[in-house]
C-alpha positions as CSV (number, residue, x, y, z in Angstrom):
1,M,-14.7,24.3,51.5
2,I,-18.3,23.9,52.9
3,T,-21.0,22.6,50.7
4,K,-24.4,24.1,51.4
5,Y,-27.8,22.5,50.7
6,I,-31.2,24.2,51.1
7,C,-33.8,21.7,52.0
8,G,-37.4,22.6,51.3
9,S,-39.0,19.2,51.0
10,Q,-39.3,16.2,53.2
11,K,-39.8,13.7,50.3
12,E,-36.3,13.3,49.0
13,P,-33.3,12.0,51.0
14,I,-30.7,14.7,51.9
15,F,-27.1,13.9,51.0
16,V,-25.1,15.1,54.0
17,G,-21.6,13.9,52.9
18,R,-19.5,10.8,52.9
19,R,-18.6,8.7,55.9
20,G,-16.1,10.4,58.1
21,E,-16.5,13.9,56.7
22,N,-16.4,16.6,59.4
23,L,-17.9,20.1,59.2
24,A,-17.8,20.0,55.3
25,T,-21.6,20.2,54.7
26,Q,-24.3,22.6,55.9
27,I,-28.0,21.8,55.6
28,Y,-30.4,24.7,55.5
29,F,-34.0,23.8,56.6
30,D,-36.7,26.2,55.5
31,V,-38.8,26.8,58.7
32,P,-42.4,27.9,58.3
33,K,-42.9,31.4,59.7
34,D,-45.6,30.3,62.2
35,L,-43.0,28.1,63.9
36,S,-40.1,30.6,64.0
37,E,-41.1,31.8,67.5
38,Y,-40.8,28.3,69.1
39,T,-37.8,26.5,70.6
40,Y,-36.3,24.0,68.2
41,T,-34.0,21.0,68.6
42,L,-32.5,18.8,65.7
43,Y,-32.0,15.1,66.5
44,V,-29.9,12.7,64.3
45,R,-30.5,9.0,63.9
46,R,-27.4,7.6,62.1
47,P,-27.7,4.9,59.5
48,K,-27.9,1.3,60.9
49,E,-28.8,2.6,64.4
50,I,-32.0,2.9,66.4
51,D,-31.3,5.6,69.0
52,S,-31.0,9.3,68.1
53,Y,-29.1,12.2,69.7
54,P,-29.2,16.1,69.5
55,A,-26.9,17.5,66.8
56,A,-24.0,19.5,68.1
57,Y,-23.8,22.3,65.5
58,I,-27.2,24.0,65.1
59,A,-27.8,27.7,64.3
60,K,-30.5,30.0,63.1
61,D,-30.1,32.1,59.9
62,G,-33.2,34.2,59.2
63,N,-36.0,31.7,58.5
64,Y,-33.6,28.8,58.1
65,I,-32.3,26.3,60.7
66,V,-28.7,25.5,59.8
67,W,-27.2,22.1,60.6
68,T,-23.4,21.8,60.2
69,V,-22.7,18.0,59.8
70,S,-19.9,16.6,61.9
71,N,-17.9,13.4,61.7
72,V,-20.1,12.1,64.5
73,D,-23.1,12.5,62.3
74,T,-21.3,10.7,59.3
75,A,-19.9,7.8,61.3
76,N,-22.0,5.3,59.4
77,S,-22.7,5.1,55.7
78,G,-26.3,4.4,54.5
79,Q,-29.7,6.1,55.1
80,G,-30.7,7.6,58.4
81,Q,-33.0,10.4,59.6
82,V,-33.0,13.8,61.2
83,Q,-35.9,15.3,63.2
84,I,-36.6,18.9,64.0
85,R,-38.9,19.3,67.1
86,F,-40.5,22.6,67.9
87,T,-41.6,23.0,71.5
88,D,-43.3,25.6,73.7
89,G,-42.1,24.7,77.2
90,D,-43.0,21.0,77.7
91,V,-45.5,21.0,74.8
92,V,-44.4,19.6,71.4
93,V,-45.8,22.0,68.8
94,K,-44.5,20.5,65.6
95,T,-42.1,17.7,64.4
96,L,-40.5,17.6,61.0
97,V,-38.7,14.4,59.9
98,Y,-36.3,14.2,57.0
99,S,-34.4,11.3,55.5
100,I,-30.6,11.7,55.2
101,K,-28.0,9.7,53.2
102,V,-24.3,9.2,54.1
103,G,-22.1,8.1,51.2
104,I,-19.6,5.4,51.4
105,A,-15.8,6.0,51.8
106,I,-12.8,3.7,51.4
107,D,-11.2,2.7,54.7
108,I,-7.5,3.8,54.9
109,N,-5.0,1.7,56.8
110,T,-2.8,4.0,58.8
111,S,-0.6,1.2,60.3
112,P,3.0,0.9,58.9
113,T,3.4,-1.2,55.8
114,P,5.1,-4.5,56.5
115,E,8.7,-4.7,55.2
116,W,7.9,-7.7,53.0
117,Q,5.1,-5.9,51.3
118,T,7.3,-2.8,50.7
119,T,10.0,-5.1,49.1
120,W,7.4,-6.8,47.0
121,L,5.9,-3.5,45.8
122,D,9.4,-2.1,44.9
123,A,10.3,-5.3,42.9
124,L,6.9,-5.1,41.1
125,T,7.5,-1.4,40.3
126,E,11.0,-2.2,38.9
127,L,9.7,-5.0,36.8
128,S,6.9,-2.8,35.4
129,E,9.4,0.0,34.6
130,A,11.8,-2.5,32.9
131,T,8.9,-4.1,30.9
132,H,7.8,-0.6,29.7
133,A,11.4,0.3,28.8
134,N,11.8,-3.0,26.8
135,A,8.5,-2.4,25.0
136,E,9.6,1.1,24.0
137,A,13.0,-0.2,22.8
138,A,11.3,-2.9,20.8
139,A,8.9,-0.4,19.2
140,E,11.9,1.8,18.3
141,S,13.8,-1.1,16.8
142,E,10.8,-2.1,14.8
143,A,10.4,1.5,13.5
144,N,14.1,1.6,12.6
145,A,13.9,-1.7,10.8
146,K,10.8,-0.5,8.9
147,A,12.6,2.7,7.9
148,S,15.6,0.7,6.7
149,E,13.4,-1.6,4.6
150,D,11.7,1.4,3.0
151,N,15.1,3.0,2.2
152,A,16.3,-0.2,0.6
153,K,13.2,-0.4,-1.5
154,A,13.6,3.2,-2.6
155,S,17.2,2.6,-3.5
156,E,16.3,-0.6,-5.4
157,Q,13.6,1.3,-7.3
158,A,16.0,4.2,-8.1
159,A,18.6,1.7,-9.4
160,A,16.0,0.1,-11.6
161,E,15.0,3.4,-13.0
162,S,18.6,4.4,-13.7
163,A,19.2,1.0,-15.5
164,T,16.1,1.6,-17.6
165,Q,17.2,5.1,-18.5
166,A,20.7,3.9,-19.4
167,H,19.2,1.1,-21.6
168,T,17.0,3.7,-23.3
169,S,20.0,6.0,-23.9
170,E,22.0,3.2,-25.3
171,E,19.2,2.3,-27.7
172,N,18.8,6.0,-28.8
173,A,22.5,6.2,-29.4
174,Q,22.5,3.0,-31.5
175,A,19.5,4.4,-33.5
176,S,21.3,7.7,-34.1
177,E,24.4,5.8,-35.2
178,R,22.3,3.7,-37.7
179,E,20.7,6.9,-39.1
180,A,24.1,8.6,-39.5
181,K,25.4,5.5,-41.3
182,A,22.4,5.4,-43.6
183,S,22.8,9.1,-44.4
184,E,26.5,8.5,-45.2
185,D,25.6,5.6,-47.5
186,N,23.0,7.7,-49.3
187,A,25.5,10.5,-49.8
188,K,28.1,8.2,-51.2
189,A,25.5,6.6,-53.5
190,S,24.4,10.0,-54.8
191,E,28.0,11.0,-55.4
192,E,28.7,7.8,-57.3
193,N,25.6,8.3,-59.4
194,A,26.5,11.9,-60.2
195,A,30.1,10.9,-61.2
196,E,28.8,8.0,-63.3
197,S,26.3,10.3,-65.0
198,A,29.0,12.9,-65.8
199,E,31.3,10.3,-67.1
200,T,28.5,8.9,-69.4
201,A,27.6,12.4,-70.6
202,A,31.2,13.2,-71.4
203,H,31.6,10.0,-73.3
204,Y,28.5,10.8,-75.5
205,A,29.6,14.3,-76.0
206,E,32.8,13.0,-77.6
207,I,30.7,10.9,-79.8
208,S,28.6,13.8,-80.8
209,A,31.6,15.9,-81.7
210,D,32.8,13.2,-84.0
211,A,29.5,13.3,-85.8
212,G,30.0,16.9,-86.9
213,G,29.0,18.9,-83.8
214,F,29.7,18.8,-80.1
215,A,27.9,18.7,-76.8
216,F,29.0,19.7,-73.4
217,F,27.5,18.2,-70.2
218,S,28.1,19.3,-66.6
219,V,26.6,18.8,-63.2
220,D,25.3,21.8,-61.2
221,D,27.1,21.7,-57.8
222,N,24.2,23.3,-56.0
223,T,21.2,21.3,-57.3
224,G,22.9,18.1,-58.7
225,E,21.2,18.6,-62.1
226,L,22.8,17.4,-65.3
227,I,23.1,20.4,-67.8
228,A,23.5,19.7,-71.5
229,N,25.0,22.3,-74.0
230,V,24.9,21.3,-77.7
231,T,25.5,23.0,-81.0
232,D,22.7,23.8,-83.4
233,K,23.9,21.0,-85.6
234,L,23.3,18.4,-82.9
235,N,20.2,20.0,-81.5
236,D,17.8,17.8,-83.4
237,D,20.0,14.7,-83.5
238,L,20.2,13.8,-79.8
239,T,17.7,11.9,-77.7
240,F,17.9,11.2,-74.0
241,T,16.5,8.1,-72.2
242,I,16.8,6.5,-68.8
243,N,17.8,2.9,-68.7
244,K,15.1,1.2,-66.6
245,N,17.4,-1.7,-65.7
246,N,20.3,0.2,-64.3
247,G,19.1,3.8,-64.1
248,T,21.8,5.3,-66.3
249,L,21.3,8.2,-68.7
250,E,21.5,7.2,-72.3
251,V,22.3,9.7,-75.2
252,T,21.5,8.6,-78.7
253,V,23.0,10.4,-81.7
254,L,20.9,10.1,-84.9
């Protein structure tokens, strides 16, 4: 690939490539029309040198003088000069001078590599690969250990939650058992009170019968209420009171 530069100014240095490059750059010099009829020559003074020489690859393209830079021209890095001289026979009509710049390049050693150096480089490469492999293995082990630690924490937390739920279930069961026992005790107490009230009512009914009338007491199975049935004779002779000390129903016959 050839890089082309069009040069229209003598003020800025022209970059012609890096040291050792050959036929990779073309410089186009814009020639004034009034000089196009004269003979021209391009001279190169390489960086770090005093003498100049005619460039090997020069051509004309319209109003441009084209210089194809060779590896002879880029032998030295640094800043040099090119000069275009226009002549008419032995008469120098015009001289144009331009600054050029050759970039640096790294020297490449083409001699065979010593055996000791090859062995040393191979050992260094193996050591680097082993170190990299060990680092990857250590990183993987660390990641696995972290994952195991996280799993253990998750299991411990799950176990704690299960224990809490079991404890709560046990407390709920105990509370339900206590409520059932209290309901059973209340039912028994109600049954006992009803039986006692019926017995007391029957007893006073007998007393009322002996007094010239009779009274019949019963307990409603649906509502638990005490129902009294008396004769007209006893209707005005019976009074009912609740004993505040023991809660029993008392029937008084007048």
